[in-house]
Steps between C-alpha positions, in 0.01 A plus 500: 500500500859433611675224684381363847694362781331290753643394837373162620553395859457165690541291181460127530871469556489605869885565484440819301558837661194654666444751226582268215665570169398767236338340182512719185174482284533673181213673329267251328663205672328248743686298766380256752670452847389265772500651851317443821420700814583365847241531783593577861318597825411857558409603874301827527431682810382848600560750775259534680393138442205370334478755214300373193745438209400485142695441179434430128342156436702298272658165429809591696333539845252297706212724591429874475411634844552403858602629843867511608681312592505227242728302268452428131688308232619760256660484164804726451416860397350804648179504699326820612314469822249760639450493878181637662418548867227704656621864612842435314604629164517240234857371430620385156795287478668310214699188598763384243544124553753295303542166673769261370328184628162397628644501856567878488284713741474876482349726779297814441394723772265797419486786738182724501490856631215605729261769415440779753191319633448271812684179486380198686714442810638859513394805691353782306478866528226674303457851373366633826781358702299214646721203574349160425642171641466161352276264688622153400207306636249693291721573190422881516621820655375704788582858588723510820283777664147614491408745221616846596352835494762598225386206289137568526559881431638413154185303435252770605691773295491306171187612300485145351448335845157400630548684824181603685573817688185501711581501864327203673748421773398353830732619777561379846411785741425512873136439407581189289485474122387830339493647150640855532591568134854388535689307220807301440709809449343693787412232749451742790695701763561199723641302200842605390621367162797557292572364136676191670195400715274232352202646321174456698143569440492315162221266407544149332398666174751771555775250554402285190480826285857594609634154392328524170625845443862413594486191264385721214763765585794263502403303189504819321840620610804531281652141479843662574375576863340280760171370373258216483455247214148461375469169689578640839268697737463643836194393718379431851610182651267216592490423870713187459768699313505758777528241772800370315698805568510414874618146426208327658558659837236628746696817500742613227788530749710226664298408808119474604467837648451857372790641692607837359484395136154619402329840495175395694270686723688503833526759771589778264171466318299547828679834549385626160164587357370164609158387648529441874312186489706325233779260606864504416791278540614591848814294471602684185635844435642680188537863413246503229139553594415478138700366202893490496734554209521180297876472575480581874796350675290423800321220309707203369405343161438139450773251423425552136534882537135595495399794712182548710343175429343558844368833589532851346241467223255215461547371139241434243494153323335388186214353689402842639630410846785660707802326619772580766313735745588860539592783739132490600511136613546417868172338611661223701798472745534145371615646169241321297418788269853556388525131359628487150237277388212692647251618243238763526149422359443577128463880486325751261744554210432875523554536877785727606635483863810668638634158602491346139773498249644247254804330381576431131587168343650444160482191285563341165149443345450122456471396148158348397496115502672348192679823416875571555670850507 
């Protein structure tokens, strides 16, 4: 059995040293010693704030789980805290607290490291190089540009996607709308597209399938590279979410006029394969009779750095309507059609026109009522 040596600290005589005095207890002997623990205040916080902190339940602490920051009355000793926050790695930290009086206060700050997933309030670049900017008023992200040909190409080439390859594209010609067998990747001789142009000729169903495919793809990626958590997803925006990108303006730019900031149907459209009877904006001219690259320097972004909220490709929304107008729109010299808040009537979810594209939004999926993450 052998001898035992016990170190007692915080004895009733508060003048004793912090770590007390060794007491020798021989084999088979019993000894009694009165001692007491001192309580003090422990302040706990997290970086980022509001992490959920949990610790073992016992007589020495008040409570077991709460969100930082908080203060508890704690008895001297070691307390192990676990901090959790959505989209951050769990952090475990043991705090050693030995107050000398009940007026002592200790401070513990637990820092959590982010996962390689979207973090609320921060911009995010996904596996396709699509940049998503945080929209504070809606607590979600929106891609800074329309979905590009390059992005859509990755979708169509994946055997696990639900891409429908049948060409059903309605094209603008000198005879009006015609179906000539063209498709998004071959929109016709009058329609020059590169990988940095917005994809057009996609239906609402195509766009939602793309969002579902991209969500699944990035949830399955190696967690050591950019990916999504299981409670995050890509989707089409509601119209109110889409309108929020323009900050409530009639136009997404500063000022109540189209000026040169939008790729709409101006004089350049009438000089292309365009029906003679169709009107254009006679006070507008840009060098793109069809779509322009998503980062064309001729077209300024909104104050929030979103490009082509007006013009270029009309953008599908969740309600099966199109927002923002397109290269095709120029029906009125009063600029009514390019209004940010103008909606088209609800369309057939399978229709494909060479003016129609989409912009992807990204969200944290809300927890069901009564549940917490």
